[in-house]
C-alpha positions as CSV (number, residue, x, y, z in Angstrom):
1,X,105.9,80.6,115.4
2,X,106.0,84.3,113.6
3,X,102.5,86.2,113.2
4,X,101.7,88.8,110.0
5,X,102.5,91.4,112.4
6,X,106.1,90.0,113.4
7,X,109.2,91.4,111.7
8,X,111.4,88.9,109.9
9,X,114.4,87.9,112.5
10,X,116.3,85.2,111.1
11,X,120.0,85.7,111.4
12,X,120.7,84.2,107.7
13,X,120.5,87.3,105.4
14,X,119.6,84.8,102.5
15,X,116.9,83.1,104.3
16,X,115.9,86.9,105.5
17,X,115.5,87.6,101.5
18,X,113.3,84.4,100.8
19,X,111.1,85.1,103.6
20,X,110.5,89.0,102.5
21,X,109.5,87.7,99.0
22,X,107.2,84.9,100.3
23,X,105.4,87.0,102.7
24,X,105.1,90.2,100.4
25,X,103.9,87.8,97.6
26,X,101.3,86.4,99.9
27,X,100.2,90.1,101.3
28,X,100.2,91.3,97.8
29,X,98.0,88.5,96.5
30,X,95.3,88.9,99.1
31,X,95.6,92.5,99.0
32,X,96.8,93.1,102.7
33,X,98.4,96.5,103.0
34,X,98.3,96.6,106.6
35,X,100.4,93.1,107.2
36,X,103.0,93.9,104.5
37,X,103.9,97.4,106.4
38,X,105.8,95.4,109.1
39,X,108.4,94.1,106.5
40,X,109.2,97.5,105.5
41,X,111.2,100.3,107.3
42,X,109.3,103.7,108.0
43,X,112.4,105.5,105.8
44,X,112.3,102.8,102.8
45,X,112.8,104.3,99.4
46,X,111.3,102.7,96.5
47,X,110.4,102.3,92.6
48,X,107.6,100.7,91.1
49,X,105.6,99.7,88.5
50,X,103.2,102.8,89.2
51,X,105.4,105.1,91.6
52,X,108.4,106.8,90.0
53,X,110.2,107.4,93.3
54,X,108.7,107.1,96.8
55,X,110.3,107.9,100.2
56,X,108.7,106.5,103.2
57,X,106.3,103.9,104.0
58,X,102.7,105.7,104.0
59,X,103.7,107.2,100.2
60,X,104.6,103.6,99.0
61,X,101.4,102.3,100.3
62,X,99.6,105.3,98.6
63,X,101.4,105.6,95.6
64,X,102.2,102.1,94.6
65,X,100.4,99.4,96.6
66,X,96.8,100.9,96.7
67,X,96.9,101.7,92.9
68,X,98.0,98.3,91.9
69,X,97.1,95.3,94.3
70,X,93.5,95.6,94.1
71,X,93.7,96.0,90.3
72,X,95.8,92.7,89.7
73,X,95.0,89.0,90.6
74,X,97.2,85.7,90.5
75,X,100.5,87.6,92.0
76,X,103.1,85.2,93.0
77,X,106.9,85.8,93.2
78,X,108.9,82.9,91.7
79,X,110.6,81.9,95.0
80,X,112.6,79.2,93.1
81,X,114.2,81.8,91.4
82,X,115.3,84.1,94.2
83,X,119.0,85.2,94.2
84,X,119.9,86.6,97.3
85,X,123.2,87.5,99.5
86,X,124.3,89.5,102.1
87,X,126.0,89.8,106.0
88,X,124.8,90.3,109.3
89,X,123.5,93.8,108.8
90,X,122.4,94.2,105.0
91,X,120.8,91.4,102.5
92,X,119.8,91.9,99.0
93,X,117.9,89.9,96.7
94,X,116.2,89.7,93.4
95,X,113.1,87.4,91.9
96,X,111.0,87.5,88.8
97,X,107.4,87.7,89.7
98,X,104.0,86.9,87.6
99,X,100.4,88.3,88.1
100,X,97.5,88.8,85.8
101,X,96.5,92.5,84.6
102,X,93.3,93.5,83.0
103,X,92.7,95.7,80.0
104,X,89.9,98.6,80.0
105,X,87.5,96.0,79.0
106,X,88.3,93.7,82.1
107,X,90.1,91.0,79.5
108,X,93.0,89.2,81.5
109,X,96.7,89.6,80.0
110,X,100.2,88.2,81.6
111,X,101.6,90.7,83.7
112,X,105.4,89.4,84.6
113,X,107.9,91.6,86.1
114,X,111.0,91.5,88.3
115,X,111.9,93.0,91.9
116,X,114.9,93.8,93.8
117,X,114.8,94.3,97.8
118,X,117.5,95.5,100.1
119,X,116.9,94.5,103.7
120,X,118.6,96.1,106.7
121,X,118.8,94.3,110.0
122,X,117.5,97.0,112.6
123,X,116.7,96.4,116.4
124,X,113.5,94.3,115.9
125,X,114.5,92.3,112.6
126,X,115.0,92.6,108.9
127,X,113.1,95.6,107.2
128,X,113.2,96.7,103.6
129,X,114.8,100.1,103.4
130,X,114.7,99.9,99.2
131,X,112.4,98.0,96.6
132,X,112.3,98.2,93.0
133,X,109.5,96.3,91.1
134,X,109.0,96.6,87.3
135,X,107.2,95.1,84.5
136,X,109.2,92.8,82.0
137,X,109.7,94.5,78.7
138,X,106.6,94.3,76.4
139,X,104.1,94.2,79.3
140,X,101.3,96.6,79.0
141,X,102.0,99.4,81.3
142,X,98.5,99.7,82.7
143,X,95.7,97.5,84.5
144,X,92.3,98.4,85.1
145,X,91.1,95.8,87.4
146,X,88.9,92.6,86.5
147,X,85.5,94.7,86.1
148,X,88.0,97.3,83.3
149,X,88.1,100.7,83.6
150,X,86.9,101.6,87.0
151,X,90.2,101.7,88.7
152,X,93.0,104.4,88.8
153,X,95.3,103.6,85.4
154,X,98.8,102.2,86.3
155,X,101.9,104.1,84.7
156,X,105.1,102.5,84.1
């Protein structure tokens, strides 16, 4: 049985994408940066709701995850809406997600978005080499956390 420190090893590229989204959604919801890192290649390149462009796992964690994950709640990737394809060495997929954001006074608002991932099969399993998380059009671009105003603001 895989543990949180195990990479994704299924031979099926579609199953790998689904497992990536399922696990990342769980790790984000519980703000578990360390567990999430096993899903990513050290040389990952990403865009996000906060980070314009990042190259590398540590900058992704610092410039995207740490500014968002603790400032939202109820994060969930809609696994029933995952679209994916791939072959023995490369897979890609996309899925919508939902979360709750907070205005400067700590009032909650719906914070939906969408995500894309590209996975590459490496020696120890599937690793994300690219991700792109973006907010749905019309969603407020800033979340301050449930206490409001105490955390670093997010930028689109």
